[in-house]
C-alpha positions, 0 to 999 in steps of 0.5 A: 526453519520456522517462517515469520509468519505472513498477514492475514489480510482483514476480510479474507474470508472474502474471494479476491475481487475480479475488478479493482478500482483506481480513484483519480483526477482528469488529470490522472486519468488523461496520463493512465488512460493516454499513456498506459501507466499508473503513477505509484506515490512513495510512501513517505509522501501519502495523504498520511505521512505517519500511515507507513510507521503505523506498524512500527509505533505498534512494535515500539509500543509492544517491545518498549522501544521508546520507554526509557524503563524499557516496559513494552506491552507484549506478554513474552518480551521477558523472554526476548530480552535474555536474548540480549542482540537480538532485541537490541538490534531490533529496538534500534532499528524500530527507533530509526526507522520512527525518526527517519521516516518511511524507506524508498517504497512506492505504492497505488491504492485500488479498491473493489469498490468503483462507484462509492460516495465515500471514497468521491468524497475523500479521495476526489473533488467534484466534478473532477472524480473518475474511478478506473476499474483493472482486471485483477488477474492481469493486473497481478500477473503484469505486477509480478513480471515487473517486481511488484507485488499485489495485495490486501491491506490488513486493518487495525486489531488484525495488524496488532494480532499480525505483530504480536505473532511476529514477536512470538516467532521471533521469541521462539526462534531466538531461543532455538538459536540461543546458543548461536554465535553474535554473527547469526542472532545479527542475521535473525534480527535483521530478517525479522526488521526487513519482514517488518518493513516489507509487509509495513505499507500493506498495514493501517489504522481500523478507522479505514477498513471500510475502504477494503483497500488493496495496494502495489507496491514496490522498494526502490533499493538501488539508491540511484533513483534514475526510475523516479518522477516528480509532479508538483503537490500542494506542500512540496514535490511528490516522488513517484515512479511508474508501472506499465499496466497496457502497451496497446489495448489487447494488451491492457489492464484496464476494463472500465472507466466511472466518471464520478459526480460533476454537474453535467453527467451526461456531457462528462460521461460522453467526453470520458467515452469520446477519450476512451475510443480515441486512444489505444492504451485504454478501456476495453469494456467503456465508461459508464457515470457514477454516483450522481448524489453527491453534489458540492457546487 
């Protein structure tokens, strides 16, 4: 049986980076290196509240979900409409997701660029900026052990191409199962939506392509919220879950820390080194100063 296609991340011609960096504040750094834990944020509470829904918007446009006349952009839309139960179930599911927002999926962001001026500006504040380097192989191993996935993000036109390919695959499978019972049609539609939902956290607008982001992702399905934690945000509480990347120094996936732009780079880097050397759950390859050319003081 044909499988629904997995996305081909933008820039996959590049090798998997040996190190992935996470940008954070002093508070975040103290928590991560002090406890060997990283906080993954609920997708509905990321900096861009609509980010998770980007791929659902593309699917809705292709399938004409929110057009009263059901006029979509996909070239095989008429073929899919012939399989009415499948089309209607998918259209309803996409519309419901756009109304409800992101499900209980948590994500933490990384990039292969650990000392990037645009990332210091975009994701930290002057004088309160750090990036932590993680060994990608170790991080991947720990992710799989705990039910997480680590994967590169797909951007822009590559996302649109994937959505169109996903619809092509659906049309082929619907045609191959045109004489199946309604429950089989419903199962096919449900699997298609699950596939879209699974990969949605790894899809972003093309304007973010330079970041070459990777994400650590997990969906919380049990509904108990037993492992959820909350931190204060600018306008609301922010739900997150913890990902443990270290038990002790020898076990840690974190291998290096960089001190970002600050008014006294030498002093701040020295303080970072003193903190790192005083903790078991910390970096194994020391610390270094970051780009000091960015000044906002």
